[in-house]
N, C-alpha and C positions, 0 to 999 in steps of 0.2 A: 546775564545768561538766560534771557527770555526772548520770546518772539517780539519783534518791534511793534510799537503801537500802530504803525501804518499797516503792517501785515495783518495784525489782529482786527483792525478796522475793516479791511477789505474782506477778510474771511467771514466776518459777521455780516457784512453787506451782501456778500454772494450767497452764503449758505444758511444764515439765520436772520434775515432782515426783520426788523420790527416796523410798526406803522410809520414811525418818523423816518426810518431808512428809505421807505418807498418814495418819499419826497425827493431825496437826492437821486435815487435810481431813475425817476422820471425826468429830472433835470439833466441827467447825463445821457438820456436815451437818444438824442440826436447824434451824439458821438458814437454811440453803440450802433446805430443804424448805418452811419457812414462806414464804420469799420467792417461791419458784417457784409455790406454790399461789395466792398473791395475784395473780401475773401471769396464771395460768390463769383465775382468776375474772374478772379484768379483761377478758381476751380473749373469754371465752364470753359475757359479758353486755353487751358493747359494741354500740352501734348505729352502723352504718356509713353515712356520707353519700356519695352518688354525685354525680359532677360531670359536666359536659357534654363533657369530653374524656377520653380514656383516660389512666390514671395507672399507671405501672409502678414498683414499689418494688424496689430492690436493697438487700438487707440481710443481716444475719448473726445467728446465735444466740449467737455468742461475742463477748466483748470483744476489742479489738485488731483488727489489720488482717487482712482476708481477700480483699482485691482489689476492694472495692466501687468505689473511685474510678476505677481503670482500666477496670472493667467498665462503669460509667456512660459514660465517655468513648467506649469502643468502640461502645456502643449508640447514643449520641447522634449519632455521625458518620453513621449510616445513615438519618437522618430530617431533614426540613425542619420548621420551626416548632416546634423543641424548646425547652422550658424545663426547667431542672434546679433542684430545690429541696433545700437542705441545711440542717442545723442551724448550720453555720459554727463548728465546734469550734475553740477557740484564738483566736478573733477578739477584738478589744478593743472592738468595737461591740456594740450591743444592738438588738433589734427587727428590723423588716424592712429589709433592705438589698439594693438591686439591685447585684450585683457586675458583671454585664455585660448588655448589651442587644443581641441579634443580633450577637454577636461583639465589640462595642465594650466594653472594660473601663472601668468607671466609678469604681472605688475602688482603694485600695491593699490590700496583703495584711493589714494590721492591722485594717481594717474587714471584710475578706472571710473571713479564716482561710485556712490553707495549702491545704486540700483544695479549697475553693471557688475559690480563685485558680488552682490548677492546672487545674481543669476549664474555667474561663473563658479561660485563655490557650491551652488545647489545642483549643478548639472555635471555629472562625471564624464560625459561623452561629447558635450556640445562645445562649440567655439563661440566666443563672445568678442565683438569688436565695438569700439566707440568711435564716432566721427561726426563732425558737424556736416560733412559732405557724405550723405547716405549712399549716393551713387558710387563714389570711390570705394566705400566699404563693401558694397554689393559686388563690385568687380573683384576686389581682393578675396572675398569669401568664395566666389565661384572659382577663382584661380586656385584656391587652397582645397577645392574639391567638395564644396557644399552641395548637398542634394536638395535641401529645402532651407529657405531663409525666413526668419521671423523678424519683423520690424517692430521694435518697441516704440510706441507713441509715433506711429507712422502715418496717421490719417492726413496730416497737413502736408505730407510730401506728395503733392498732387501730380508731379511729373513722372511718377513710377507706376507701372502697371502692377497691380497687386490685388489680392483678395482682402477686402476691407471688413474688419470686425470693429464695431464700436461698443464700448462698455458704458453702461449708465448706472449711477448709484441708486440706492434704494429709494431715496426721496429727493426731489428737486423742488425748491420753492420759488426760485428766481430764474426765469427763463430768458432773461435779457443777455445780449452779448456784451463782451468787454467794452468799456469799463463799467457799465451799469450792472453787469451780472457775470456769472462764471463761464458763460458759453464763448467758445473761441470763434464760432460761426453761428449762423441762424440754426435754430433747433431743427428745422425741416431738412437741413443738410444731411441728416441721418439717412435719408432716402438715397444718398449716393453710396451708401455702404452696402455690402452684401449681407451682413448680419448686424442687427442691433440687439444687444443682449442686456438684460436687466437683472440686477442683483436680486436674489431671493426667487426670481422666476426662472432664469436660465443658468445662473450660477450662484453658489452659496459659499460664504466664508466660514471656515471652521478654524477656531483658534484654541490652542492648548498652551498653557503656561508651563514652561519647563523650569524647575528649581524654584518653586514658590517659597517665600519666606514670610514671617509674621508682619514685618513692617517694610513695605516696598515703596521706594521713591520712583515715580514714573518720570522717565526722562526720554524725550523723543524729539526728532528733527524731521517731521513729516508735514505735508500740507494738510490743513484742516484737521488738526490732531484730535479734536473733539469727537471725530468718527470712531475713535478707539473706545469711547465710553461704554458702548454696548458689549464689549468683550473683556472689560477689566474685571479681574478677580477681587475678592475681598482682601483687605490689608494694605490699601493704598493710603499713605499718610501725607503725601504732597505730590504736586505735579510741576514739572518744568518743561515748557514748550520752547523749542528753538526754531529758527528759520528752517524751511525745507532744505535738506541736503547739508546743513551746517555740521561742522566737526565739533568734537567734544574736548574739553579740558579736564584731564584726569584729576588734577589736584583740586580744582574748583568743585568737581563732583564729590571727591572724598571729603572735603570740608563741609559740603552741604549735607552729606550723609551723617557725618559726626554730629553736626548741629541739630539734626532732626532725630537722631537715634535710629536711622534706617538700617535694616539688616541686609538689604540688597537694592540694586537698581532694577526697575522693570523697564525693559526696552523691547522694541520690535526687532525683527531680524535685519531690517534695513539699517537700524541703529547699531546693532551688534557688530556688523562688519567694520564699523569705524572705531570699535573699542578693542580691536585685536591687540593684545599685549598689556591691556589695562589690568592692574592688580586690584580689581574691585569685584565683589560678588554680583553676579548678574542673574536676574530672572528674565527669561526670554519668551515673548509671545510668538509662538510658532503658528504661522498662518498657511493654510492651504485652501485651494478652491475645489469645490465639488461642482463639476460641470456636467450638464445634461448630456446623455449619450447622443441625442439627436444633434446637438451642436457639434460634438466631436466627429460624428459621422459625416456631416456636411463639409467640415474642414478637410477631413480625410479624402472625401470624394474629389474635392478640388485638387488636392496635392497629387492624388493618384492619376487623375485624368489630364494633368497638365502636359 
């Protein structure tokens, strides 16, 4: 019930490389160059389709979490008639699925995926759809009356006309493209975006822990989980890291809690939505983003002028 050794290895290679890791990074660099060139050609020669409503994409150039989901939630709360479209990573369904319609949640987390379910349960007026085919989901959202569409992780959807926002983590040590590093494309591809936003400069994470207890067992299924370290409260007695988007086994968690004498599980909101119905005490890390007014004003101008 832990992250696989392969996942742990690549997370270390991408986000915390040591001097020996750089040897492997350099050996893999020809593959990274080939991959990044393909991505560049794809982006340059793509034909973008425009739609009748403004579309705002919140994405990143690196694999792993950079705050896209809380950023989408923060933006969506500022508008009426919002539809959010996501890939629905980790879901057990396929195709186009309406997760929520104007705040009414229609499916469970297994059909939605954890991130889409978190957005659906956090937004009382928005509609959330998941689909591998974003164009199909956009057409569905417009048909249902969407006034503005937010694309979660949409930077690589190069055939859609949209306002591009890229989020960058606080620190990056490895600027190579996959498989040598965490970047999906060349770093300079950020100049294709309308806005490149940096953590601590343009937006800030604020974390409050709800229902703290004396002995908390951290259990999470997010990418690069060590990024949580800066926000952890006192009282953590052990940590369990699962693969990104993985689901939890209630009985295994109960047994682990008993063996450690834990008084609660410490989880993120993304983990919490997959524990609905669990009869286990939860301490929840509530995350919200504080976004600079200048950033919000630029996005609002695009939407209003569209």
